[in-house]
TORZAGU-550814 format. One record per residue: residue number from 1; residue in one letter; x, y, z of N, C-alpha, C, O in turn. Coordinates in nm, 3 decimals, padded with zeros to 5 digits, m for minus. Layout:
<nodes>
+-----+----+---------+---------+---------+---------+---------+---------+---------+---------+---------+---------+---------+---------+
:   i : aa :    n_px :    n_py :    n_pz :   ca_px :   ca_py :   ca_pz :    c_px :    c_py :    c_pz :    o_px :    o_py :    o_pz :
+-----+----+---------+---------+---------+---------+---------+---------+---------+---------+---------+---------+---------+---------+
: NUM :  a :       X :       Y :       Z :       X :       Y :       Z :       X :       Y :       Z :       X :       Y :       Z :
...
+-----+----+---------+---------+---------+---------+---------+---------+---------+---------+---------+---------+---------+---------+
</nodes>
This chain:
<nodes>
+-----+----+---------+---------+---------+---------+---------+---------+---------+---------+---------+---------+---------+---------+
:   i : aa :    n_px :    n_py :    n_pz :   ca_px :   ca_py :   ca_pz :    c_px :    c_py :    c_pz :    o_px :    o_py :    o_pz :
+-----+----+---------+---------+---------+---------+---------+---------+---------+---------+---------+---------+---------+---------+
:   1 :  m : m01.884 :  00.326 :  03.283 : m01.746 :  00.380 :  03.271 : m01.737 :  00.465 :  03.164 : m01.672 :  00.569 :  03.175 :
:   2 :  l : m01.798 :  00.436 :  03.052 : m01.782 :  00.493 :  02.922 : m01.870 :  00.638 :  02.933 : m01.835 :  00.740 :  02.873 :
:   3 :  g : m01.972 :  00.630 :  03.009 : m02.053 :  00.758 :  03.040 : m01.971 :  00.869 :  03.079 : m02.024 :  00.978 :  03.058 :
:   4 :  t : m01.874 :  00.870 :  03.121 : m01.782 :  00.986 :  03.182 : m01.734 :  01.085 :  03.059 : m01.688 :  01.195 :  03.088 :
:   5 :  v : m01.745 :  01.052 :  02.944 : m01.709 :  01.123 :  02.831 : m01.766 :  01.246 :  02.808 : m01.709 :  01.341 :  02.755 :
:   6 :  g : m01.889 :  01.242 :  02.851 : m01.987 :  01.369 :  02.843 : m02.047 :  01.383 :  02.693 : m02.111 :  01.295 :  02.635 :
:   7 :  a : m02.011 :  01.520 :  02.639 : m02.064 :  01.569 :  02.529 : m01.997 :  01.525 :  02.388 : m02.052 :  01.537 :  02.278 :
:   8 :  a : m01.844 :  01.462 :  02.416 : m01.786 :  01.435 :  02.309 : m01.803 :  01.278 :  02.290 : m01.730 :  01.224 :  02.207 :
:   9 :  e : m01.888 :  01.209 :  02.356 : m01.868 :  01.067 :  02.328 : m01.930 :  01.028 :  02.211 : m01.919 :  00.907 :  02.194 :
:  10 :  g : m01.982 :  01.078 :  02.136 : m02.003 :  01.049 :  02.003 : m01.891 :  01.075 :  01.875 : m01.898 :  01.044 :  01.756 :
:  11 :  l : m01.802 :  01.133 :  01.939 : m01.677 :  01.195 :  01.839 : m01.581 :  01.089 :  01.875 : m01.496 :  01.072 :  01.787 :
:  12 :  y : m01.570 :  01.005 :  01.988 : m01.449 :  00.941 :  02.010 : m01.454 :  00.802 :  01.948 : m01.559 :  00.739 :  01.940 :
:  13 :  g : m01.322 :  00.749 :  01.897 : m01.300 :  00.612 :  01.846 : m01.231 :  00.531 :  01.954 : m01.219 :  00.578 :  02.066 :
:  14 :  r : m01.190 :  00.421 :  01.927 : m01.150 :  00.336 :  02.028 : m00.994 :  00.402 :  02.082 : m00.959 :  00.399 :  02.201 :
:  15 :  r : m00.918 :  00.453 :  01.982 : m00.805 :  00.502 :  02.039 : m00.822 :  00.630 :  02.134 : m00.773 :  00.635 :  02.247 :
:  16 :  k : m00.898 :  00.737 :  02.074 : m00.900 :  00.827 :  02.168 : m00.976 :  00.786 :  02.298 : m00.944 :  00.836 :  02.406 :
:  17 :  m : m01.082 :  00.691 :  02.287 : m01.142 :  00.662 :  02.414 : m01.047 :  00.612 :  02.492 : m01.045 :  00.654 :  02.608 :
:  18 :  t : m00.966 :  00.534 :  02.460 : m00.862 :  00.455 :  02.533 : m00.765 :  00.565 :  02.620 : m00.740 :  00.550 :  02.739 :
:  19 :  v : m00.721 :  00.667 :  02.546 : m00.645 :  00.780 :  02.582 : m00.717 :  00.850 :  02.686 : m00.657 :  00.886 :  02.788 :
:  20 :  h : m00.840 :  00.873 :  02.669 : m00.940 :  00.967 :  02.761 : m00.948 :  00.883 :  02.876 : m00.933 :  00.941 :  02.984 :
:  21 :  l : m00.969 :  00.754 :  02.877 : m01.019 :  00.672 :  02.996 : m00.877 :  00.648 :  03.070 : m00.881 :  00.639 :  03.193 :
:  22 :  r : m00.763 :  00.636 :  03.011 : m00.646 :  00.631 :  03.091 : m00.614 :  00.757 :  03.162 : m00.570 :  00.763 :  03.277 :
:  23 :  n : m00.642 :  00.871 :  03.074 : m00.608 :  01.003 :  03.131 : m00.713 :  01.022 :  03.262 : m00.686 :  01.103 :  03.351 :
:  24 :  q : m00.810 :  00.954 :  03.265 : m00.907 :  00.961 :  03.369 : m00.875 :  00.885 :  03.495 : m00.946 :  00.889 :  03.596 :
:  25 :  g : m00.771 :  00.821 :  03.484 : m00.719 :  00.732 :  03.579 : m00.738 :  00.569 :  03.566 : m00.671 :  00.494 :  03.637 :
:  26 :  h : m00.827 :  00.522 :  03.478 : m00.881 :  00.382 :  03.454 : m00.769 :  00.310 :  03.354 : m00.708 :  00.355 :  03.257 :
:  27 :  e : m00.766 :  00.198 :  03.409 : m00.663 :  00.110 :  03.355 : m00.741 :  00.024 :  03.249 : m00.811 : m00.071 :  03.284 :
:  28 :  v : m00.725 :  00.059 :  03.129 : m00.792 : m00.013 :  03.029 : m00.693 : m00.066 :  02.896 : m00.587 : m00.018 :  02.857 :
:  29 :  g : m00.762 : m00.168 :  02.852 : m00.664 : m00.203 :  02.723 : m00.766 : m00.178 :  02.611 : m00.884 : m00.146 :  02.626 :
:  30 :  k : m00.701 : m00.198 :  02.498 : m00.772 : m00.138 :  02.358 : m00.887 : m00.218 :  02.352 : m00.997 : m00.165 :  02.331 :
:  31 :  h : m00.872 : m00.379 :  02.373 : m00.966 : m00.451 :  02.329 : m01.096 : m00.454 :  02.445 : m01.212 : m00.490 :  02.424 :
:  32 :  t : m01.040 : m00.409 :  02.561 : m01.149 : m00.384 :  02.661 : m01.261 : m00.262 :  02.608 : m01.384 : m00.266 :  02.608 :
:  33 :  v : m01.174 : m00.161 :  02.565 : m01.268 : m00.033 :  02.530 : m01.329 : m00.089 :  02.387 : m01.439 : m00.042 :  02.359 :
:  34 :  d : m01.277 : m00.174 :  02.300 : m01.368 : m00.221 :  02.196 : m01.474 : m00.282 :  02.230 : m01.583 : m00.255 :  02.179 :
:  35 :  r : m01.456 : m00.376 :  02.322 : m01.594 : m00.436 :  02.382 : m01.693 : m00.370 :  02.450 : m01.812 : m00.390 :  02.426 :
:  36 :  l : m01.648 : m00.281 :  02.544 : m01.719 : m00.190 :  02.614 : m01.828 : m00.092 :  02.529 : m01.948 : m00.077 :  02.553 :
:  37 :  m : m01.741 : m00.027 :  02.411 : m01.814 :  00.050 :  02.341 : m01.893 : m00.031 :  02.246 : m02.002 :  00.017 :  02.214 :
:  38 :  r : m01.862 : m00.138 :  02.198 : m01.969 : m00.224 :  02.125 : m02.095 : m00.264 :  02.203 : m02.204 : m00.265 :  02.146 :
:  39 :  d : m02.082 : m00.297 :  02.333 : m02.172 : m00.326 :  02.438 : m02.266 : m00.185 :  02.442 : m02.388 : m00.187 :  02.430 :
:  40 :  e : m02.192 : m00.074 :  02.458 : m02.289 :  00.040 :  02.458 : m02.343 :  00.107 :  02.333 : m02.407 :  00.212 :  02.342 :
:  41 :  g : m02.320 :  00.050 :  02.218 : m02.354 :  00.088 :  02.086 : m02.292 :  00.195 :  02.044 : m02.346 :  00.267 :  01.960 :
:  42 :  l : m02.169 :  00.223 :  02.093 : m02.090 :  00.327 :  02.046 : m02.017 :  00.296 :  01.934 : m02.005 :  00.175 :  01.914 :
:  43 :  s : m01.955 :  00.385 :  01.839 : m01.896 :  00.363 :  01.720 : m01.828 :  00.502 :  01.689 : m01.885 :  00.611 :  01.682 :
:  44 :  g : m01.686 :  00.474 :  01.669 : m01.611 :  00.591 :  01.612 : m01.639 :  00.639 :  01.468 : m01.701 :  00.565 :  01.391 :
:  45 :  v : m01.594 :  00.762 :  01.428 : m01.624 :  00.819 :  01.294 : m01.512 :  00.756 :  01.207 : m01.393 :  00.780 :  01.229 :
:  46 :  t : m01.555 :  00.675 :  01.104 : m01.487 :  00.637 :  01.005 : m01.417 :  00.723 :  00.921 : m01.488 :  00.788 :  00.844 :
:  47 :  r : m01.297 :  00.740 :  00.914 : m01.218 :  00.848 :  00.814 : m01.207 :  00.798 :  00.668 : m01.234 :  00.683 :  00.634 :
:  48 :  g : m01.169 :  00.886 :  00.592 : m01.146 :  00.859 :  00.464 : m01.282 :  00.795 :  00.387 : m01.395 :  00.789 :  00.436 :
:  49 :  r : m01.247 :  00.756 :  00.270 : m01.345 :  00.697 :  00.178 : m01.315 :  00.574 :  00.155 : m01.198 :  00.537 :  00.164 :
:  50 :  r : m01.423 :  00.483 :  00.117 : m01.393 :  00.343 :  00.064 : m01.369 :  00.362 : m00.093 : m01.403 :  00.453 : m00.169 :
:  51 :  d : m01.302 :  00.252 : m00.114 : m01.255 :  00.216 : m00.275 : m01.381 :  00.190 : m00.346 : m01.456 :  00.098 : m00.314 :
:  52 :  r : m01.404 :  00.274 : m00.446 : m01.508 :  00.222 : m00.550 : m01.469 :  00.146 : m00.651 : m01.380 :  00.185 : m00.726 :
:  53 :  t : m01.525 :  00.036 : m00.666 : m01.482 : m00.051 : m00.764 : m01.565 : m00.047 : m00.923 : m01.518 : m00.073 : m01.034 :
:  54 :  t : m01.684 : m00.009 : m00.889 : m01.772 : m00.008 : m00.988 : m01.841 :  00.146 : m00.994 : m01.896 :  00.201 : m00.898 :
:  55 :  i : m01.829 :  00.191 : m01.101 : m01.909 :  00.316 : m01.109 : m02.027 :  00.312 : m01.214 : m02.015 :  00.326 : m01.336 :
:  56 :  p : m02.156 :  00.290 : m01.134 : m02.266 :  00.311 : m01.228 : m02.287 :  00.421 : m01.322 : m02.290 :  00.536 : m01.280 :
:  57 :  s : m02.299 :  00.398 : m01.432 : m02.328 :  00.503 : m01.535 : m02.466 :  00.545 : m01.573 : m02.491 :  00.638 : m01.650 :
:  58 :  g : m02.550 :  00.473 : m01.514 : m02.702 :  00.501 : m01.539 : m02.745 :  00.458 : m01.646 : m02.671 :  00.380 : m01.706 :
:  59 :  r : m02.876 :  00.492 : m01.708 : m02.943 :  00.442 : m01.820 : m02.894 :  00.478 : m01.947 : m02.929 :  00.413 : m02.046 :
:  60 :  k : m02.807 :  00.586 : m01.957 : m02.771 :  00.641 : m02.069 : m02.660 :  00.589 : m02.136 : m02.622 :  00.626 : m02.248 :
:  61 :  a : m02.591 :  00.472 : m02.041 : m02.467 :  00.435 : m02.097 : m02.490 :  00.324 : m02.199 : m02.577 :  00.238 : m02.185 :
:  62 :  n : m02.402 :  00.333 : m02.309 : m02.436 :  00.224 : m02.407 : m02.359 :  00.077 : m02.364 : m02.241 :  00.052 : m02.341 :
:  63 :  r : m02.464 :  00.002 : m02.364 : m02.420 : m00.138 : m02.313 : m02.380 : m00.243 : m02.434 : m02.436 : m00.236 : m02.543 :
:  64 :  a : m02.284 : m00.338 : m02.407 : m02.268 : m00.421 : m02.512 : m02.393 : m00.495 : m02.560 : m02.487 : m00.489 : m02.482 :
:  65 :  p : m02.410 : m00.555 : m02.658 : m02.538 : m00.626 : m02.678 : m02.519 : m00.748 : m02.633 : m02.406 : m00.790 : m02.611 :
:  66 :  d : m02.633 : m00.826 : m02.613 : m02.644 : m00.954 : m02.550 : m02.642 : m01.058 : m02.679 : m02.744 : m01.097 : m02.735 :
:  67 :  l : m02.526 : m01.090 : m02.709 : m02.519 : m01.184 : m02.848 : m02.562 : m01.328 : m02.816 : m02.617 : m01.396 : m02.904 :
:  68 :  v : m02.538 : m01.380 : m02.684 : m02.588 : m01.511 : m02.656 : m02.726 : m01.533 : m02.621 : m02.779 : m01.644 : m02.612 :
:  69 :  d : m02.785 : m01.413 : m02.600 : m02.935 : m01.417 : m02.550 : m02.956 : m01.494 : m02.427 : m03.045 : m01.579 : m02.418 :
:  70 :  r : m02.865 : m01.462 : m02.322 : m02.851 : m01.522 : m02.203 : m02.854 : m01.679 : m02.204 : m02.881 : m01.749 : m02.106 :
:  71 :  d : m02.826 : m01.716 : m02.312 : m02.814 : m01.886 : m02.316 : m02.669 : m01.911 : m02.328 : m02.606 : m01.879 : m02.429 :
:  72 :  f : m02.608 : m01.978 : m02.206 : m02.489 : m01.994 : m02.178 : m02.422 : m02.118 : m02.220 : m02.300 : m02.134 : m02.210 :
:  73 :  t : m02.509 : m02.211 : m02.270 : m02.484 : m02.353 : m02.314 : m02.434 : m02.339 : m02.444 : m02.482 : m02.256 : m02.522 :
:  74 :  a : m02.323 : m02.426 : m02.479 : m02.260 : m02.463 : m02.604 : m02.267 : m02.611 : m02.635 : m02.257 : m02.710 : m02.563 :
:  75 :  e : m02.289 : m02.594 : m02.783 : m02.299 : m02.715 : m02.825 : m02.178 : m02.786 : m02.814 : m02.182 : m02.893 : m02.754 :
:  76 :  v : m02.057 : m02.741 : m02.868 : m01.933 : m02.791 : m02.866 : m01.838 : m02.704 : m02.795 : m01.859 : m02.583 : m02.793 :
:  77 :  p : m01.727 : m02.756 : m02.732 : m01.628 : m02.675 : m02.646 : m01.555 : m02.565 : m02.726 : m01.507 : m02.592 : m02.836 :
:  78 :  n : m01.546 : m02.446 : m02.673 : m01.479 : m02.343 : m02.739 : m01.580 : m02.264 : m02.870 : m01.537 : m02.205 : m02.969 :
:  79 :  r : m01.710 : m02.284 : m02.833 : m01.813 : m02.220 : m02.929 : m01.843 : m02.086 : m02.871 : m01.836 : m01.986 : m02.943 :
:  80 :  k : m01.875 : m02.079 : m02.755 : m01.915 : m01.952 : m02.695 : m01.822 : m01.932 : m02.566 : m01.795 : m02.020 : m02.484 :
:  81 :  w : m01.775 : m01.784 : m02.567 : m01.702 : m01.773 : m02.479 : m01.761 : m01.626 : m02.393 : m01.786 : m01.522 : m02.453 :
:  82 :  v : m01.773 : m01.639 : m02.269 : m01.849 : m01.533 : m02.202 : m01.773 : m01.483 : m02.095 : m01.726 : m01.570 : m02.022 :
:  83 :  t : m01.744 : m01.344 : m02.060 : m01.669 : m01.276 : m01.960 : m01.764 : m01.180 : m01.887 : m01.882 : m01.165 : m01.917 :
:  84 :  d : m01.710 : m01.127 : m01.804 : m01.760 : m01.025 : m01.717 : m01.692 : m00.886 : m01.658 : m01.616 : m00.900 : m01.562 :
:  85 :  f : m01.712 : m00.773 : m01.703 : m01.639 : m00.651 : m01.700 : m01.664 : m00.606 : m01.549 : m01.649 : m00.484 : m01.539 :
:  86 :  t : m01.692 : m00.658 : m01.448 : m01.711 : m00.596 : m01.325 : m01.574 : m00.652 : m01.259 : m01.545 : m00.622 : m01.143 :
+-----+----+---------+---------+---------+---------+---------+---------+---------+---------+---------+---------+---------+---------+
</nodes>
């Protein structure tokens, strides 16, 4: 059923595919189209960009010194405090 799209099949997401199939006379629901596209290995183009939470600055960046020398054990409470800036 999904092979009827022709040359544009790589450009259709679930919403466009659902409209296209309904225009061709097929009675399909969006979840059915999701399942059929997944079974056929088709996926629509993802628009927009993803949020970038961490921006790597490369090797030239000044990093804070490791004052605890990767030893996170403390002899008494409140002696060493460690945090992560990611």
